[in-house]
N, CA, C and O atoms as a Maestro MAE file, in Angstrom:
{
 s_m_m2io_version
 :::
 2.0.0
}

f_m_ct {
 s_m_title
 :::
 protein
 m_atom[268] {
  # First column is atom index #
  i_m_mmod_type
  r_m_x_coord
  r_m_y_coord
  r_m_z_coord
  i_m_residue_number
  s_m_chain_name
  s_m_pdb_residue_name
  s_m_pdb_atom_name
  i_m_atomic_number
  :::
  1 25 41.023 91.708 -110.693 1 A "MET " " N  " 7
  2 3 39.942 92.668 -109.882 1 A "MET " " CA " 6
  3 2 39.794 92.076 -108.100 1 A "MET " " C  " 6
  4 15 39.475 90.890 -108.024 1 A "MET " " O  " 8
  5 25 39.925 92.545 -107.234 2 A "LYS " " N  " 7
  6 3 39.601 91.930 -106.103 2 A "LYS " " CA " 6
  7 2 37.851 91.988 -105.709 2 A "LYS " " C  " 6
  8 15 37.074 92.926 -105.885 2 A "LYS " " O  " 8
  9 25 37.621 90.800 -105.198 3 A "ARG " " N  " 7
  10 3 35.823 90.965 -104.962 3 A "ARG " " CA " 6
  11 2 35.767 91.243 -103.354 3 A "ARG " " C  " 6
  12 15 36.762 91.334 -102.636 3 A "ARG " " O  " 8
  13 25 34.683 91.336 -103.015 4 A "GLN " " N  " 7
  14 3 34.443 91.621 -101.523 4 A "GLN " " CA " 6
  15 2 33.141 90.703 -101.438 4 A "GLN " " C  " 6
  16 15 32.313 90.638 -102.347 4 A "GLN " " O  " 8
  17 25 33.049 89.882 -100.026 5 A "PHE " " N  " 7
  18 3 31.851 89.362 -100.323 5 A "PHE " " CA " 6
  19 2 30.789 90.534 -99.396 5 A "PHE " " C  " 6
  20 15 31.209 91.248 -98.485 5 A "PHE " " O  " 8
  21 25 29.467 90.504 -99.856 6 A "VAL " " N  " 7
  22 3 28.657 91.038 -99.530 6 A "VAL " " CA " 6
  23 2 27.171 90.074 -98.497 6 A "VAL " " C  " 6
  24 15 27.002 88.855 -98.492 6 A "VAL " " O  " 8
  25 25 26.667 90.698 -98.050 7 A "ALA " " N  " 7
  26 3 25.484 89.878 -97.090 7 A "ALA " " CA " 6
  27 2 24.639 90.288 -98.281 7 A "ALA " " C  " 6
  28 15 24.584 91.412 -98.779 7 A "ALA " " O  " 8
  29 25 23.963 89.152 -98.672 8 A "SER " " N  " 7
  30 3 22.664 89.196 -100.011 8 A "SER " " CA " 6
  31 2 22.135 87.641 -100.137 8 A "SER " " C  " 6
  32 15 22.850 86.640 -100.185 8 A "SER " " O  " 8
  33 25 20.838 87.693 -100.175 9 A "SER " " N  " 7
  34 3 20.272 86.316 -100.686 9 A "SER " " CA " 6
  35 2 20.923 86.170 -102.162 9 A "SER " " C  " 6
  36 15 21.408 85.132 -102.611 9 A "SER " " O  " 8
  37 25 20.840 87.402 -102.819 10 A "ALA " " N  " 7
  38 3 21.149 86.691 -104.249 10 A "ALA " " CA " 6
  39 2 22.791 87.435 -104.994 10 A "ALA " " C  " 6
  40 15 23.291 87.248 -106.103 10 A "ALA " " O  " 8
  41 25 23.206 88.198 -103.955 11 A "VAL " " N  " 7
  42 3 24.675 88.883 -104.764 11 A "VAL " " CA " 6
  43 2 25.534 88.189 -103.820 11 A "VAL " " C  " 6
  44 15 25.316 88.352 -102.620 11 A "VAL " " O  " 8
  45 25 26.692 87.269 -104.291 12 A "ARG " " N  " 7
  46 3 27.908 86.506 -103.441 12 A "ARG " " CA " 6
  47 2 28.738 87.749 -103.336 12 A "ARG " " C  " 6
  48 15 28.931 88.085 -102.168 12 A "ARG " " O  " 8
  49 25 29.377 88.658 -104.405 13 A "SER " " N  " 7
  50 3 30.489 89.030 -104.046 13 A "SER " " CA " 6
  51 2 30.004 90.187 -105.068 13 A "SER " " C  " 6
  52 15 29.008 90.256 -105.790 13 A "SER " " O  " 8
  53 25 31.344 91.279 -104.804 14 A "VAL " " N  " 7
  54 3 31.458 92.787 -105.736 14 A "VAL " " CA " 6
  55 2 32.587 92.921 -105.834 14 A "VAL " " C  " 6
  56 15 33.263 92.369 -104.966 14 A "VAL " " O  " 8
  57 25 33.171 93.556 -106.714 15 A "GLY " " N  " 7
  58 3 34.188 94.573 -107.259 15 A "GLY " " CA " 6
  59 2 34.003 95.540 -108.037 15 A "GLY " " C  " 6
  60 15 33.076 95.519 -108.846 15 A "GLY " " O  " 8
  61 25 34.680 96.361 -107.957 16 A "TYR " " N  " 7
  62 3 34.725 97.365 -108.631 16 A "TYR " " CA " 6
  63 2 36.435 98.038 -108.735 16 A "TYR " " C  " 6
  64 15 37.292 98.275 -107.883 16 A "TYR " " O  " 8
  65 25 36.371 98.196 -110.390 17 A "ASP " " N  " 7
  66 3 37.730 99.059 -110.856 17 A "ASP " " CA " 6
  67 2 37.140 100.596 -110.763 17 A "ASP " " C  " 6
  68 15 35.960 100.681 -111.105 17 A "ASP " " O  " 8
  69 25 37.634 101.550 -110.445 18 A "ALA " " N  " 7
  70 3 37.466 103.050 -110.525 18 A "ALA " " CA " 6
  71 2 38.320 103.629 -111.848 18 A "ALA " " C  " 6
  72 15 37.959 104.489 -112.651 18 A "ALA " " O  " 8
  73 25 39.659 102.818 -111.803 19 A "ASP " " N  " 7
  74 3 39.981 103.789 -113.089 19 A "ASP " " CA " 6
  75 2 39.555 103.072 -114.236 19 A "ASP " " C  " 6
  76 15 40.300 103.481 -115.127 19 A "ASP " " O  " 8
  77 25 38.773 102.228 -114.725 20 A "LYS " " N  " 7
  78 3 38.341 101.493 -115.502 20 A "LYS " " CA " 6
  79 2 36.807 101.945 -115.753 20 A "LYS " " C  " 6
  80 15 36.257 102.273 -116.804 20 A "LYS " " O  " 8
  81 25 36.264 101.846 -114.336 21 A "ARG " " N  " 7
  82 3 34.864 101.709 -114.388 21 A "ARG " " CA " 6
  83 2 34.470 101.056 -114.714 21 A "ARG " " C  " 6
  84 15 33.666 101.319 -115.608 21 A "ARG " " O  " 8
  85 25 34.633 99.726 -114.350 22 A "ILE " " N  " 7
  86 3 34.237 98.614 -114.793 22 A "ILE " " CA " 6
  87 2 33.489 97.943 -113.159 22 A "ILE " " C  " 6
  88 15 34.011 98.289 -112.099 22 A "ILE " " O  " 8
  89 25 32.435 97.126 -113.161 23 A "LEU " " N  " 7
  90 3 32.026 96.690 -112.117 23 A "LEU " " CA " 6
  91 2 31.642 94.784 -112.163 23 A "LEU " " C  " 6
  92 15 31.063 94.345 -113.157 23 A "LEU " " O  " 8
  93 25 31.869 94.237 -111.504 24 A "GLU " " N  " 7
  94 3 31.957 92.609 -111.555 24 A "GLU " " CA " 6
  95 2 30.900 92.230 -110.209 24 A "GLU " " C  " 6
  96 15 31.083 92.579 -109.043 24 A "GLU " " O  " 8
  97 25 29.901 91.519 -110.675 25 A "VAL " " N  " 7
  98 3 28.775 91.488 -109.694 25 A "VAL " " CA " 6
  99 2 28.470 89.546 -109.757 25 A "VAL " " C  " 6
  100 15 27.740 88.978 -110.569 25 A "VAL " " O  " 8
  101 25 29.293 88.880 -108.628 26 A "GLU " " N  " 7
  102 3 28.873 87.520 -108.816 26 A "GLU " " CA " 6
  103 2 27.339 87.009 -107.905 26 A "GLU " " C  " 6
  104 15 27.119 87.046 -106.694 26 A "GLU " " O  " 8
  105 25 26.475 86.555 -109.020 27 A "LEU " " N  " 7
  106 3 25.358 86.220 -108.491 27 A "LEU " " CA " 6
  107 2 25.265 84.763 -107.778 27 A "LEU " " C  " 6
  108 15 25.738 83.802 -108.384 27 A "LEU " " O  " 8
  109 25 24.702 84.591 -106.580 28 A "LEU " " N  " 7
  110 3 24.078 83.082 -106.308 28 A "LEU " " CA " 6
  111 2 23.923 82.389 -107.298 28 A "LEU " " C  " 6
  112 15 23.047 82.838 -108.037 28 A "LEU " " O  " 8
  113 25 24.484 81.306 -107.711 29 A "GLY " " N  " 7
  114 3 23.969 80.414 -108.476 29 A "GLY " " CA " 6
  115 2 23.895 80.889 -109.898 29 A "GLY " " C  " 6
  116 15 23.153 80.380 -110.738 29 A "GLY " " O  " 8
  117 25 24.792 81.999 -110.140 30 A "HIS " " N  " 7
  118 3 24.571 82.588 -111.868 30 A "HIS " " CA " 6
  119 2 25.762 82.984 -112.224 30 A "HIS " " C  " 6
  120 15 25.766 83.648 -113.260 30 A "HIS " " O  " 8
  121 25 27.084 82.755 -111.575 31 A "GLY " " N  " 7
  122 3 28.381 82.763 -112.024 31 A "GLY " " CA " 6
  123 2 28.478 84.880 -111.768 31 A "GLY " " C  " 6
  124 15 27.763 85.603 -111.073 31 A "GLY " " O  " 8
  125 25 29.343 85.138 -112.429 32 A "THR " " N  " 7
  126 3 29.907 86.342 -112.222 32 A "THR " " CA " 6
  127 2 29.381 87.340 -113.850 32 A "THR " " C  " 6
  128 15 29.339 86.796 -114.954 32 A "THR " " O  " 8
  129 25 29.102 88.550 -113.657 33 A "SER " " N  " 7
  130 3 29.078 89.214 -114.665 33 A "SER " " CA " 6
  131 2 29.577 90.292 -114.746 33 A "SER " " C  " 6
  132 15 29.626 90.707 -113.588 33 A "SER " " O  " 8
  133 25 30.164 91.338 -115.690 34 A "THR " " N  " 7
  134 3 30.755 92.482 -115.837 34 A "THR " " CA " 6
  135 2 30.165 93.514 -116.459 34 A "THR " " C  " 6
  136 15 29.610 93.475 -117.557 34 A "THR " " O  " 8
  137 25 30.314 94.612 -115.614 35 A "TYR " " N  " 7
  138 3 29.586 95.791 -116.441 35 A "TYR " " CA " 6
  139 2 30.363 97.146 -116.494 35 A "TYR " " C  " 6
  140 15 30.948 97.610 -115.515 35 A "TYR " " O  " 8
  141 25 30.318 97.717 -117.674 36 A "CYS " " N  " 7
  142 3 31.140 98.950 -118.159 36 A "CYS " " CA " 6
  143 2 30.696 100.060 -118.197 36 A "CYS " " C  " 6
  144 15 29.631 100.224 -118.792 36 A "CYS " " O  " 8
  145 25 31.271 101.032 -117.664 37 A "ASP " " N  " 7
  146 3 31.002 102.531 -117.659 37 A "ASP " " CA " 6
  147 2 30.159 102.595 -116.058 37 A "ASP " " C  " 6
  148 15 29.080 103.155 -115.869 37 A "ASP " " O  " 8
  149 25 30.742 102.078 -115.320 38 A "VAL " " N  " 7
  150 3 29.554 102.221 -114.174 38 A "VAL " " CA " 6
  151 2 30.343 102.938 -113.265 38 A "VAL " " C  " 6
  152 15 31.400 102.599 -112.734 38 A "VAL " " O  " 8
  153 25 29.432 104.395 -113.107 39 A "PRO " " N  " 7
  154 3 30.122 105.768 -112.623 39 A "PRO " " CA " 6
  155 2 30.463 105.105 -110.676 39 A "PRO " " C  " 6
  156 15 29.834 104.192 -110.141 39 A "PRO " " O  " 8
  157 25 31.420 105.792 -110.134 40 A "LEU " " N  " 7
  158 3 31.808 105.854 -108.764 40 A "LEU " " CA " 6
  159 2 30.506 105.479 -108.190 40 A "LEU " " C  " 6
  160 15 30.205 104.365 -107.761 40 A "LEU " " O  " 8
  161 25 29.627 106.733 -108.236 41 A "THR " " N  " 7
  162 3 28.553 106.837 -107.431 41 A "THR " " CA " 6
  163 2 27.773 105.942 -107.421 41 A "THR " " C  " 6
  164 15 27.094 105.852 -106.398 41 A "THR " " O  " 8
  165 25 27.572 105.064 -108.373 42 A "THR " " N  " 7
  166 3 26.521 103.739 -108.359 42 A "THR " " CA " 6
  167 2 26.886 102.753 -107.817 42 A "THR " " C  " 6
  168 15 26.032 101.939 -107.468 42 A "THR " " O  " 8
  169 25 28.267 102.502 -107.568 43 A "TRP " " N  " 7
  170 3 29.520 101.512 -106.760 43 A "TRP " " CA " 6
  171 2 29.090 101.953 -105.121 43 A "TRP " " C  " 6
  172 15 28.823 101.164 -104.215 43 A "TRP " " O  " 8
  173 25 29.114 103.668 -105.038 44 A "HIS " " N  " 7
  174 3 28.988 103.891 -103.236 44 A "HIS " " CA " 6
  175 2 27.384 103.351 -103.244 44 A "HIS " " C  " 6
  176 15 27.187 102.650 -102.251 44 A "HIS " " O  " 8
  177 25 26.270 103.483 -104.040 45 A "PHE " " N  " 7
  178 3 25.044 103.356 -103.988 45 A "PHE " " CA " 6
  179 2 24.822 102.069 -103.577 45 A "PHE " " C  " 6
  180 15 24.278 101.876 -102.490 45 A "PHE " " O  " 8
  181 25 25.221 100.990 -104.408 46 A "PHE " " N  " 7
  182 3 25.273 99.822 -104.744 46 A "PHE " " CA " 6
  183 2 25.703 98.815 -102.879 46 A "PHE " " C  " 6
  184 15 25.082 98.088 -102.104 46 A "PHE " " O  " 8
  185 25 27.054 99.392 -102.972 47 A "MET " " N  " 7
  186 3 27.543 99.343 -101.918 47 A "MET " " CA " 6
  187 2 26.646 99.074 -100.249 47 A "MET " " C  " 6
  188 15 26.462 98.270 -99.336 47 A "MET " " O  " 8
  189 25 26.319 100.451 -100.768 48 A "ALA " " N  " 7
  190 3 25.259 100.832 -99.181 48 A "ALA " " CA " 6
  191 2 23.889 100.530 -99.033 48 A "ALA " " C  " 6
  192 15 23.295 100.651 -97.962 48 A "ALA " " O  " 8
  193 25 23.236 100.033 -100.366 49 A "ALA " " N  " 7
  194 3 21.828 99.275 -100.397 49 A "ALA " " CA " 6
  195 2 21.685 98.372 -99.254 49 A "ALA " " C  " 6
  196 15 22.575 97.598 -98.903 49 A "ALA " " O  " 8
  197 25 20.425 98.497 -98.618 50 A "PRO " " N  " 7
  198 3 20.017 97.478 -97.987 50 A "PRO " " CA " 6
  199 2 19.689 96.455 -98.503 50 A "PRO " " C  " 6
  200 15 19.766 95.404 -97.866 50 A "PRO " " O  " 8
  201 25 19.259 96.485 -99.729 51 A "SER " " N  " 7
  202 3 18.878 95.084 -100.464 51 A "SER " " CA " 6
  203 2 20.356 95.202 -101.899 51 A "SER " " C  " 6
  204 15 20.448 96.075 -102.762 51 A "SER " " O  " 8
  205 25 21.102 94.250 -101.719 52 A "LYS " " N  " 7
  206 3 21.844 94.224 -102.759 52 A "LYS " " CA " 6
  207 2 21.613 93.808 -103.817 52 A "LYS " " C  " 6
  208 15 22.245 94.234 -104.784 52 A "LYS " " O  " 8
  209 25 20.581 92.796 -103.963 53 A "GLY " " N  " 7
  210 3 19.841 92.210 -105.082 53 A "GLY " " CA " 6
  211 2 18.875 92.906 -105.663 53 A "GLY " " C  " 6
  212 15 18.683 92.768 -106.871 53 A "GLY " " O  " 8
  213 25 18.170 93.696 -104.969 54 A "SER " " N  " 7
  214 3 17.122 94.687 -105.299 54 A "SER " " CA " 6
  215 2 17.928 95.790 -105.887 54 A "SER " " C  " 6
  216 15 17.504 96.232 -106.955 54 A "SER " " O  " 8
  217 25 19.015 96.324 -105.394 55 A "PHE " " N  " 7
  218 3 19.897 97.619 -106.363 55 A "PHE " " CA " 6
  219 2 20.059 96.738 -107.342 55 A "PHE " " C  " 6
  220 15 19.482 97.219 -108.317 55 A "PHE " " O  " 8
  221 25 20.569 95.618 -107.648 56 A "PHE " " N  " 7
  222 3 21.196 95.324 -108.726 56 A "PHE " " CA " 6
  223 2 20.367 95.022 -109.821 56 A "PHE " " C  " 6
  224 15 20.674 95.263 -110.988 56 A "PHE " " O  " 8
  225 25 19.508 94.590 -109.519 57 A "TYR " " N  " 7
  226 3 18.276 93.866 -110.873 57 A "TYR " " CA " 6
  227 2 17.538 95.889 -111.212 57 A "TYR " " C  " 6
  228 15 17.373 96.339 -112.346 57 A "TYR " " O  " 8
  229 25 17.348 96.413 -110.354 58 A "ASN " " N  " 7
  230 3 16.774 97.948 -110.522 58 A "ASN " " CA " 6
  231 2 17.873 99.129 -110.828 58 A "ASN " " C  " 6
  232 15 17.481 100.141 -111.409 58 A "ASN " " O  " 8
  233 25 19.162 99.010 -110.463 59 A "HIS " " N  " 7
  234 3 19.993 99.899 -111.245 59 A "HIS " " CA " 6
  235 2 21.146 99.543 -111.922 59 A "HIS " " C  " 6
  236 15 21.830 100.505 -112.271 59 A "HIS " " O  " 8
  237 25 21.570 98.432 -112.214 60 A "ILE " " N  " 7
  238 3 22.714 97.561 -112.771 60 A "ILE " " CA " 6
  239 2 22.416 97.279 -113.808 60 A "ILE " " C  " 6
  240 15 22.844 97.731 -114.870 60 A "ILE " " O  " 8
  241 25 21.151 95.994 -113.508 61 A "LYS " " N  " 7
  242 3 21.571 94.859 -114.771 61 A "LYS " " CA " 6
  243 2 21.064 95.151 -116.178 61 A "LYS " " C  " 6
  244 15 21.484 94.624 -117.208 61 A "LYS " " O  " 8
  245 25 19.917 96.239 -116.055 62 A "HIS " " N  " 7
  246 3 19.562 96.775 -117.697 62 A "HIS " " CA " 6
  247 2 20.178 98.309 -117.631 62 A "HIS " " C  " 6
  248 15 19.950 98.928 -118.671 62 A "HIS " " O  " 8
  249 25 20.661 98.800 -116.971 63 A "GLN " " N  " 7
  250 3 21.279 100.132 -117.356 63 A "GLN " " CA " 6
  251 2 22.625 100.212 -117.877 63 A "GLN " " C  " 6
  252 15 22.970 101.201 -118.524 63 A "GLN " " O  " 8
  253 25 23.299 99.389 -117.680 64 A "PHE " " N  " 7
  254 3 24.856 99.432 -118.024 64 A "PHE " " CA " 6
  255 2 25.026 98.116 -118.965 64 A "PHE " " C  " 6
  256 15 24.435 97.036 -118.929 64 A "PHE " " O  " 8
  257 25 26.060 98.608 -119.825 65 A "LEU " " N  " 7
  258 3 26.476 97.646 -120.647 65 A "LEU " " CA " 6
  259 2 26.923 96.048 -120.518 65 A "LEU " " C  " 6
  260 15 28.134 96.135 -120.720 65 A "LEU " " O  " 8
  261 25 26.696 94.924 -120.342 66 A "GLN " " N  " 7
  262 3 27.601 93.900 -119.919 66 A "GLN " " CA " 6
  263 2 28.443 93.172 -120.697 66 A "GLN " " C  " 6
  264 15 28.025 92.555 -121.677 66 A "GLN " " O  " 8
  265 25 29.787 93.177 -120.310 67 A "HIS " " N  " 7
  266 3 31.120 93.007 -121.137 67 A "HIS " " CA " 6
  267 2 31.305 91.255 -120.917 67 A "HIS " " C  " 6
  268 15 32.262 90.667 -121.421 67 A "HIS " " O  " 8
  :::
 }
 m_bond[267] {
  # First column is bond index #
  i_m_from
  i_m_to
  i_m_order
  :::
  1 1 2 1
  2 2 3 1
  3 3 4 2
  4 3 5 1
  5 5 6 1
  6 6 7 1
  7 7 8 2
  8 7 9 1
  9 9 10 1
  10 10 11 1
  11 11 12 2
  12 11 13 1
  13 13 14 1
  14 14 15 1
  15 15 16 2
  16 15 17 1
  17 17 18 1
  18 18 19 1
  19 19 20 2
  20 19 21 1
  21 21 22 1
  22 22 23 1
  23 23 24 2
  24 23 25 1
  25 25 26 1
  26 26 27 1
  27 27 28 2
  28 27 29 1
  29 29 30 1
  30 30 31 1
  31 31 32 2
  32 31 33 1
  33 33 34 1
  34 34 35 1
  35 35 36 2
  36 35 37 1
  37 37 38 1
  38 38 39 1
  39 39 40 2
  40 39 41 1
  41 41 42 1
  42 42 43 1
  43 43 44 2
  44 43 45 1
  45 45 46 1
  46 46 47 1
  47 47 48 2
  48 47 49 1
  49 49 50 1
  50 50 51 1
  51 51 52 2
  52 51 53 1
  53 53 54 1
  54 54 55 1
  55 55 56 2
  56 55 57 1
  57 57 58 1
  58 58 59 1
  59 59 60 2
  60 59 61 1
  61 61 62 1
  62 62 63 1
  63 63 64 2
  64 63 65 1
  65 65 66 1
  66 66 67 1
  67 67 68 2
  68 67 69 1
  69 69 70 1
  70 70 71 1
  71 71 72 2
  72 71 73 1
  73 73 74 1
  74 74 75 1
  75 75 76 2
  76 75 77 1
  77 77 78 1
  78 78 79 1
  79 79 80 2
  80 79 81 1
  81 81 82 1
  82 82 83 1
  83 83 84 2
  84 83 85 1
  85 85 86 1
  86 86 87 1
  87 87 88 2
  88 87 89 1
  89 89 90 1
  90 90 91 1
  91 91 92 2
  92 91 93 1
  93 93 94 1
  94 94 95 1
  95 95 96 2
  96 95 97 1
  97 97 98 1
  98 98 99 1
  99 99 100 2
  100 99 101 1
  101 101 102 1
  102 102 103 1
  103 103 104 2
  104 103 105 1
  105 105 106 1
  106 106 107 1
  107 107 108 2
  108 107 109 1
  109 109 110 1
  110 110 111 1
  111 111 112 2
  112 111 113 1
  113 113 114 1
  114 114 115 1
  115 115 116 2
  116 115 117 1
  117 117 118 1
  118 118 119 1
  119 119 120 2
  120 119 121 1
  121 121 122 1
  122 122 123 1
  123 123 124 2
  124 123 125 1
  125 125 126 1
  126 126 127 1
  127 127 128 2
  128 127 129 1
  129 129 130 1
  130 130 131 1
  131 131 132 2
  132 131 133 1
  133 133 134 1
  134 134 135 1
  135 135 136 2
  136 135 137 1
  137 137 138 1
  138 138 139 1
  139 139 140 2
  140 139 141 1
  141 141 142 1
  142 142 143 1
  143 143 144 2
  144 143 145 1
  145 145 146 1
  146 146 147 1
  147 147 148 2
  148 147 149 1
  149 149 150 1
  150 150 151 1
  151 151 152 2
  152 151 153 1
  153 153 154 1
  154 154 155 1
  155 155 156 2
  156 155 157 1
  157 157 158 1
  158 158 159 1
  159 159 160 2
  160 159 161 1
  161 161 162 1
  162 162 163 1
  163 163 164 2
  164 163 165 1
  165 165 166 1
  166 166 167 1
  167 167 168 2
  168 167 169 1
  169 169 170 1
  170 170 171 1
  171 171 172 2
  172 171 173 1
  173 173 174 1
  174 174 175 1
  175 175 176 2
  176 175 177 1
  177 177 178 1
  178 178 179 1
  179 179 180 2
  180 179 181 1
  181 181 182 1
  182 182 183 1
  183 183 184 2
  184 183 185 1
  185 185 186 1
  186 186 187 1
  187 187 188 2
  188 187 189 1
  189 189 190 1
  190 190 191 1
  191 191 192 2
  192 191 193 1
  193 193 194 1
  194 194 195 1
  195 195 196 2
  196 195 197 1
  197 197 198 1
  198 198 199 1
  199 199 200 2
  200 199 201 1
  201 201 202 1
  202 202 203 1
  203 203 204 2
  204 203 205 1
  205 205 206 1
  206 206 207 1
  207 207 208 2
  208 207 209 1
  209 209 210 1
  210 210 211 1
  211 211 212 2
  212 211 213 1
  213 213 214 1
  214 214 215 1
  215 215 216 2
  216 215 217 1
  217 217 218 1
  218 218 219 1
  219 219 220 2
  220 219 221 1
  221 221 222 1
  222 222 223 1
  223 223 224 2
  224 223 225 1
  225 225 226 1
  226 226 227 1
  227 227 228 2
  228 227 229 1
  229 229 230 1
  230 230 231 1
  231 231 232 2
  232 231 233 1
  233 233 234 1
  234 234 235 1
  235 235 236 2
  236 235 237 1
  237 237 238 1
  238 238 239 1
  239 239 240 2
  240 239 241 1
  241 241 242 1
  242 242 243 1
  243 243 244 2
  244 243 245 1
  245 245 246 1
  246 246 247 1
  247 247 248 2
  248 247 249 1
  249 249 250 1
  250 250 251 1
  251 251 252 2
  252 251 253 1
  253 253 254 1
  254 254 255 1
  255 255 256 2
  256 255 257 1
  257 257 258 1
  258 258 259 1
  259 259 260 2
  260 259 261 1
  261 261 262 1
  262 262 263 1
  263 263 264 2
  264 263 265 1
  265 265 266 1
  266 266 267 1
  267 267 268 2
  :::
 }
}
């Protein structure tokens, strides 16, 4: 999966596979985590969020199964 770099003090890059509904998030200093069954709308909101780190911790990290 191709990830794209984002402007964030916490998140380095993000990738999404719409067919498999898999989200990959690379956190600065913490490696990459993969989340399953993430809806496309969540991906869009994440990418549009002014703070990627806050969105990740509030809406993804504990909301979706980490693979």
